[in-house]
VOPAGU-2260 file (C-alpha; in pm, 1 decimal, decimal comma):
REM VOPAGU-2260
SITE   aa  ch    i         X         Y         Z
SITE  MET   A    0    9270,1    7675,0    9912,8
SITE  ALA   A    1    8969,7    7620,5    9691,3
SITE  SER   A    2    8675,4    7852,5    9736,2
SITE  GLN   A    3    8410,8    7726,2    9979,6
SITE  ALA   A    4    8152,3    7984,9    9879,7
SITE  ALA   A    5    7799,0    7855,9    9907,4
SITE  THR   A    6    7568,4    7912,0    9614,3
SITE  ARG   A    7    7303,7    8171,1    9689,6
SITE  THR   A    8    7076,4    8403,3    9498,9
SITE  GLU   A    9    7103,8    8776,6    9560,1
SITE  PRO   A   10    6790,3    8989,3    9518,3
SITE  GLY   A   11    6776,0    9160,6    9182,2
SITE  PRO   A   12    6703,0    9529,3    9112,6
SITE  ALA   A   13    6328,9    9468,2    9067,0
SITE  ALA   A   14    6300,6    9294,0    9404,0
SITE  ALA   A   15    6503,2    9568,9    9570,1
SITE  ALA   A   16    6279,0    9835,8    9417,1
SITE  GLY   A   17    5972,9    9650,5    9543,5
SITE  ARG   A   18    6109,6    9643,7    9897,9
SITE  ALA   A   19    6188,0   10015,2    9877,5
SITE  ALA   A   20    5831,5   10094,7    9776,3
SITE  GLU   A   21    5693,7    9886,1   10062,4
SITE  MET   A   22    5923,2   10029,9   10330,9
SITE  GLY   A   23    5940,7   10393,4   10221,1
SITE  GLU   A   24    6181,3   10559,4    9981,5
SITE  THR   A   25    6408,0   10728,8   10237,5
SITE  LEU   A   26    6643,2   10502,5   10433,8
SITE  LEU   A   27    6848,5   10773,9   10607,4
SITE  ASP   A   28    6705,8   11110,7   10710,7
SITE  VAL   A   29    6935,2   11374,2   10862,1
SITE  GLN   A   30    6760,9   11687,3   10989,7
SITE  GLY   A   31    6927,0   12002,7   11125,0
SITE  VAL   A   32    7247,8   11832,9   11239,6
SITE  SER   A   33    7510,4   12068,0   11382,0
SITE  LYS   A   34    7839,5   11993,0   11556,3
SITE  SER   A   35    8102,5   12222,5   11708,1
SITE  PHE   A   36    8448,1   12163,9   11851,5
SITE  ALA   A   37    8577,7   12426,0   12096,2
SITE  GLY   A   38    8355,5   12687,3   11938,8
SITE  LEU   A   39    8446,8   12593,2   11581,4
SITE  LYS   A   40    8140,3   12494,9   11378,2
SITE  ALA   A   41    8227,0   12172,1   11197,6
SITE  LEU   A   42    7868,9   12110,3   11077,7
SITE  SER   A   43    7588,6   12362,7   11054,9
SITE  ASP   A   44    7222,2   12268,8   11002,0
SITE  ILE   A   45    7283,7   11966,3   10778,5
SITE  ASN   A   46    6973,5   11826,8   10608,6
SITE  LEU   A   47    7023,8   11511,3   10403,7
SITE  GLN   A   48    6799,8   11234,2   10271,7
SITE  VAL   A   49    6939,5   10912,5   10125,6
SITE  LYS   A   50    6711,1   10691,1    9918,9
SITE  ARG   A   51    6701,4   10315,4    9958,2
SITE  GLY   A   52    6917,5   10133,4    9708,0
SITE  SER   A   53    7097,5   10448,3    9591,2
SITE  ILE   A   54    7463,9   10547,9    9576,3
SITE  HIS   A   55    7488,0   10890,2    9738,3
SITE  ALA   A   56    7821,3   11073,2    9722,7
SITE  ILE   A   57    7932,6   11338,2    9972,2
SITE  ILE   A   58    8216,2   11554,4    9846,2
SITE  GLY   A   59    8398,5   11868,3    9949,9
SITE  PRO   A   60    8747,3   12003,7   10020,9
SITE  ASN   A   61    8950,6   11897,8   10323,6
SITE  GLY   A   62    8793,2   12032,0   10641,5
SITE  ALA   A   63    8446,4   12054,0   10487,7
SITE  GLY   A   64    8295,4   11830,2   10757,1
SITE  LYS   A   65    8254,8   11503,9   10563,9
SITE  SER   A   66    8417,7   11271,0   10818,6
SITE  THR   A   67    8250,1   11456,0   11105,9
SITE  LEU   A   68    7914,4   11386,1   10942,8
SITE  LEU   A   69    7995,5   11014,9   10903,1
SITE  ASN   A   70    8104,8   10999,3   11268,0
SITE  CYS   A   71    7769,9   11147,9   11369,9
SITE  LEU   A   72    7589,3   10883,4   11164,1
SITE  ILE   A   73    7767,3   10587,6   11326,7
SITE  GLY   A   74    7765,9   10715,5   11684,2
SITE  LEU   A   75    8133,3   10807,6   11725,0
SITE  LEU   A   76    8018,2   11167,5   11771,1
SITE  ARG   A   77    7690,6   11300,6   11908,1
SITE  PRO   A   78    7543,6   11602,0   11723,7
SITE  ASP   A   79    7491,3   11917,4   11929,7
SITE  GLU   A   80    7160,7   11966,9   11750,4
SITE  GLY   A   81    6941,1   11780,8   11505,8
SITE  SER   A   82    6824,3   11426,6   11443,0
SITE  VAL   A   83    6938,4   11120,0   11248,3
SITE  THR   A   84    6671,2   10867,2   11152,8
SITE  PHE   A   85    6766,0   10533,7   10997,2
SITE  ASP   A   86    6505,1   10297,3   10860,1
SITE  GLY   A   87    6238,4   10486,8   11053,4
SITE  ARG   A   88    6418,6   10476,8   11390,6
SITE  PRO   A   89    6628,9   10746,5   11565,5
SITE  LEU   A   90    7004,6   10692,3   11600,1
SITE  VAL   A   91    7130,7   10990,0   11803,0
SITE  GLY   A   92    7253,0   10872,3   12142,7
SITE  MET   A   93    7296,0   10506,9   12042,3
SITE  GLN   A   94    7629,4   10330,4   12093,8
SITE  PRO   A   95    7827,2   10252,7   11774,2
SITE  HIS   A   96    7794,9    9874,2   11811,8
SITE  LYS   A   97    7417,3    9908,5   11841,1
SITE  ILE   A   98    7409,5   10118,5   11524,7
SITE  ILE   A   99    7609,7    9848,5   11345,3
SITE  GLN   A  100    7352,5    9592,6   11457,6
SITE  ARG   A  101    7079,9    9816,0   11315,2
SITE  GLY   A  102    7238,9    9771,7   10973,7
SITE  ILE   A  103    7507,2   10036,1   10909,7
SITE  ALA   A  104    7865,4    9936,7   10822,2
SITE  ARG   A  105    8163,3   10161,4   10746,3
SITE  VAL   A  106    8473,4   10113,3   10533,9
SITE  PHE   A  107    8738,9   10344,1   10683,4
SITE  GLN   A  108    9013,6   10537,8   10502,7
SITE  THR   A  109    9272,4   10311,5   10671,0
SITE  PRO   A  110    9171,5    9943,0   10650,1
SITE  GLN   A  111    9059,0    9804,9   10986,7
SITE  ILE   A  112    9177,5    9443,1   10968,2
SITE  PHE   A  113    9355,9    9179,3   11175,4
SITE  PRO   A  114    9688,7    9161,1   10988,0
SITE  ALA   A  115    9809,2    8824,5   11123,0
SITE  LEU   A  116    9480,3    8643,0   11056,8
SITE  SER   A  117    9383,6    8491,4   10724,1
SITE  LEU   A  118    9138,7    8668,3   10495,2
SITE  GLN   A  119    8876,7    8406,6   10570,9
SITE  GLU   A  120    8923,1    8444,0   10948,1
SITE  ASN   A  121    8897,9    8824,1   10922,4
SITE  VAL   A  122    8562,7    8804,5   10748,5
SITE  ALA   A  123    8432,0    8514,6   10960,1
SITE  ILE   A  124    8485,2    8716,9   11279,0
SITE  ALA   A  125    8269,1    8996,1   11137,7
SITE  ALA   A  126    7998,3    8748,2   11038,5
SITE  LEU   A  127    8013,9    8596,7   11386,3
SITE  ALA   A  128    7979,9    8937,8   11550,2
SITE  LYS   A  129    7666,9    9004,3   11345,0
SITE  ARG   A  130    7523,9    8671,1   11460,4
SITE  ASP   A  131    7601,9    8704,9   11831,2
SITE  GLY   A  132    7635,6    9080,9   11871,1
SITE  GLN   A  133    7987,8    9027,5   12001,7
SITE  PHE   A  134    8321,3    8871,3   11904,9
SITE  ALA   A  135    8270,2    8538,3   12078,6
SITE  LEU   A  136    8230,2    8169,6   12003,8
SITE  THR   A  137    7992,5    7943,3   12190,5
SITE  PRO   A  138    8146,6    7658,8   12399,8
SITE  HIS   A  139    8308,0    7382,9   12191,1
SITE  GLU   A  140    8288,5    7598,7   11878,7
SITE  SER   A  141    8585,2    7699,1   11662,6
SITE  LEU   A  142    8627,9    7873,8   11331,2
SITE  ARG   A  143    8718,4    7567,7   11128,3
SITE  PRO   A  144    8667,1    7552,2   10748,7
SITE  GLY   A  145    8326,6    7383,1   10783,1
SITE  HIS   A  146    8188,0    7641,9   11025,7
SITE  PRO   A  147    7887,5    7834,0   10879,3
SITE  MET   A  148    8066,7    8165,1   10937,2
SITE  MET   A  149    8371,5    8040,7   10745,5
SITE  LYS   A  150    8143,4    7948,2   10456,3
SITE  GLU   A  151    7987,6    8293,5   10474,4
SITE  ALA   A  152    8337,6    8446,2   10474,0
SITE  ALA   A  153    8436,9    8245,2   10165,5
SITE  TYR   A  154    8123,9    8364,1    9986,3
SITE  GLN   A  155    8190,2    8731,6   10063,5
SITE  LEU   A  156    8557,5    8704,3    9964,7
SITE  GLU   A  157    8454,5    8546,7    9634,9
SITE  ARG   A  158    8213,2    8832,7    9589,1
SITE  VAL   A  159    8488,7    9096,6    9612,5
SITE  GLY   A  160    8735,0    8903,6    9398,2
SITE  LEU   A  161    8951,0    8752,4    9674,1
SITE  GLY   A  162    8808,5    8400,5    9668,2
SITE  ASP   A  163    9141,2    8242,2    9576,2
SITE  MET   A  164    9324,2    8394,4    9876,8
SITE  LEU   A  165    9127,6    8252,7   10170,2
SITE  ASP   A  166    9432,4    8132,0   10366,0
SITE  MET   A  167    9660,2    8429,2   10296,5
SITE  ALA   A  168    9751,8    8648,5   10594,0
SITE  ALA   A  169    9583,3    8985,6   10558,5
SITE  GLN   A  170    9913,9    9168,5   10613,4
SITE  ASN   A  171   10044,6    9030,8   10282,6
SITE  LEU   A  172    9776,6    9194,3   10069,6
SITE  SER   A  173    9834,0    9495,3    9846,2
SITE  ARG   A  174    9673,2    9823,5    9954,4
SITE  GLY   A  175    9394,4    9782,5    9703,0
SITE  ASP   A  176    9319,4    9426,3    9813,1
SITE  LYS   A  177    9318,5    9531,1   10179,9
SITE  ARG   A  178    9037,2    9771,6   10093,7
SITE  ARG   A  179    8853,3    9488,6    9918,2
SITE  LEU   A  180    8902,9    9270,7   10225,3
SITE  GLU   A  181    8753,4    9537,5   10448,7
SITE  MET   A  182    8461,1    9561,5   10209,1
SITE  ALA   A  183    8407,5    9185,3   10242,0
SITE  ILE   A  184    8421,1    9227,1   10622,1
SITE  CYS   A  185    8145,3    9488,5   10602,5
SITE  LEU   A  186    7936,5    9284,3   10359,3
SITE  ALA   A  187    7950,0    8987,0   10597,8
SITE  ALA   A  188    7740,5    9193,3   10839,0
SITE  HIS   A  189    7471,5    9224,0   10565,3
SITE  PRO   A  190    7424,2    9598,5   10617,7
SITE  LYS   A  191    7133,2    9797,6   10484,1
SITE  LEU   A  192    7363,7   10100,1   10449,7
SITE  LEU   A  193    7734,5   10086,7   10361,7
SITE  LEU   A  194    7945,4   10396,8   10436,2
SITE  LEU   A  195    8264,3   10421,0   10231,0
SITE  ASP   A  196    8519,2   10678,1   10346,8
SITE  GLU   A  197    8745,6   10744,8   10046,1
SITE  PRO   A  198    8741,9   10382,3    9925,8
SITE  THR   A  199    8997,7   10445,2    9647,9
SITE  ALA   A  200    9245,4   10664,8    9839,4
SITE  GLY   A  201    9603,0   10581,2    9742,2
SITE  MET   A  202    9498,8   10329,6    9477,7
SITE  SER   A  203    9637,5   10301,0    9127,1
SITE  ARG   A  204    9395,3   10374,5    8843,3
SITE  HIS   A  205    9368,8    9999,9    8779,1
SITE  ASP   A  206    9265,7    9926,5    9139,3
SITE  THR   A  207    9035,4   10229,4    9137,4
SITE  ASN   A  208    8850,3   10097,7    8832,0
SITE  ARG   A  209    8825,7    9752,5    8993,2
SITE  THR   A  210    8668,8    9915,3    9299,4
SITE  ILE   A  211    8420,3   10107,1    9084,1
SITE  ASP   A  212    8321,4    9780,9    8912,9
SITE  LEU   A  213    8280,4    9609,6    9250,2
SITE  LEU   A  214    8061,1    9885,9    9392,8
SITE  GLN   A  215    7845,6    9884,3    9081,1
SITE  LYS   A  216    7807,3    9507,6    9113,8
SITE  ILE   A  217    7707,7    9536,0    9479,8
SITE  SER   A  218    7455,4    9804,9    9385,8
SITE  GLU   A  219    7265,5    9550,1    9179,7
SITE  THR   A  220    7158,5    9382,8    9507,3
SITE  GLY   A  221    6984,9    9701,7    9622,8
SITE  MET   A  222    7226,6    9787,2    9906,0
SITE  THR   A  223    7234,3   10158,7    9985,8
SITE  LYS   A  224    7575,0   10330,6    9988,5
SITE  ILE   A  225    7715,8   10666,4   10095,6
SITE  VAL   A  226    8055,3   10739,1    9938,6
SITE  ILE   A  227    8297,6   11009,6   10052,4
SITE  GLU   A  228    8553,3   11051,4    9779,8
SITE  HIS   A  229    8799,3   11308,1    9640,5
SITE  ASP   A  230    8841,3   11135,8    9303,9
SITE  MET   A  231    8579,6   11293,6    9078,0
SITE  HIS   A  232    8615,3   11006,3    8830,5
SITE  VAL   A  233    8486,3   10774,5    9103,9
SITE  VAL   A  234    8210,0   11012,9    9213,5
SITE  PHE   A  235    8067,6   11073,3    8867,8
SITE  SER   A  236    8104,7   10707,1    8769,8
SITE  LEU   A  237    7900,4   10584,2    9066,1
SITE  ALA   A  238    7678,6   10842,1    9229,7
SITE  GLU   A  239    7312,2   10891,2    9155,2
SITE  ARG   A  240    7304,8   11194,0    9383,5
SITE  VAL   A  241    7582,9   11421,0    9510,4
SITE  THR   A  242    7587,8   11640,9    9819,9
SITE  VAL   A  243    7864,0   11902,6    9843,9
SITE  LEU   A  244    7988,5   12026,7   10181,2
SITE  HIS   A  245    8196,0   12340,3   10229,0
SITE  GLN   A  246    8296,6   12479,1   10569,0
SITE  GLY   A  247    8038,6   12262,4   10741,4
SITE  THR   A  248    7739,4   12358,8   10528,9
SITE  ILE   A  249    7572,1   12208,3   10223,1
SITE  ILE   A  250    7630,8   12429,5    9921,3
SITE  ALA   A  251    7485,8   12197,0    9656,4
SITE  ASP   A  252    7277,8   11881,2    9638,2
SITE  GLY   A  253    7140,0   11707,5    9331,6
SITE  LYS   A  254    7212,2   11480,4    9040,0
SITE  PRO   A  255    7578,9   11458,6    8933,8
SITE  GLU   A  256    7527,8   11661,7    8616,8
SITE  GLN   A  257    7360,2   11940,3    8817,2
SITE  VAL   A  258    7633,9   11953,3    9077,9
SITE  ARG   A  259    7911,5   11934,4    8817,8
SITE  GLY   A  260    7795,7   12259,7    8660,2
SITE  ASP   A  261    7719,6   12449,9    8980,3
SITE  PRO   A  262    7943,1   12761,7    8998,8
SITE  LYS   A  263    7959,3   12742,5    9380,8
SITE  VAL   A  264    8094,7   12387,9    9358,4
SITE  GLU   A  265    8351,2   12480,5    9095,3
SITE  GLU   A  266    8472,2   12766,2    9311,6
SITE  ALA   A  267    8480,2   12572,0    9640,4
SITE  TYR   A  268    8601,5   12232,3    9529,9
SITE  LEU   A  269    8635,4   12136,3    9165,7
SITE  GLY   A  270    8800,2   12453,5    9043,2
SITE  GLY   A  271    9031,5   12419,2    8746,7
SITE  ALA   A  272    9021,2   12038,8    8766,5
SITE  HIS   A  273    8660,0   12052,5    8651,7
SITE  GLU   A  274    8758,9   12230,6    8335,0
């Protein structure tokens, strides 16, 4: 099926920088967040600031608390202590769907898609949910090709390089393309902050490099991203700032070149692979 993507102009870096200056530099502010499970401290006094328009990586060995932190950000877990402020408004205690409506979207480790639906239908449903706050059509409305949400879906699929597969069932995609589909689903919600939980896990080097290129392209629009990733090639190719977690605490935070040479990071996570 030919692409139905509508022509539109994305804001450039200068416009994004101007908005950041007007609205304040920090989009996400995490202060003193702690979380325990049955007496085990998964997170301890986490303080984290993410700048608007940046790509901020969070790394650390398995069990460091990375996914727990993401779950606290999107409302799947409630911190025992501390605060999470997004775009100047508190998030702790809000339901996940309300947080999504505020402008946070997450790409999970395992793609969250409707396998039997077409790519275009998958993305259109997400766009519709953003419009109505729920997965529902108004009376006498259907997701036909001319529907505005189908046009939005075609645009987002074109954006991630899947514009020539609109009618394909999602279950027939390769692993790498399923991750790209989920990214299109998230982009259809027009988030201010995109959370990517190991976006290249299980990918070939070719698909990994395609994903890096895609994320760099999306960054040109000024969208803020937090990336959890084990592949250091991905982290140091993308991130402007890196936060390192180890046993639930932050052991390093700074520019990639600073973190790369930190002895505590080498010992806890990078080890011999860094050399």
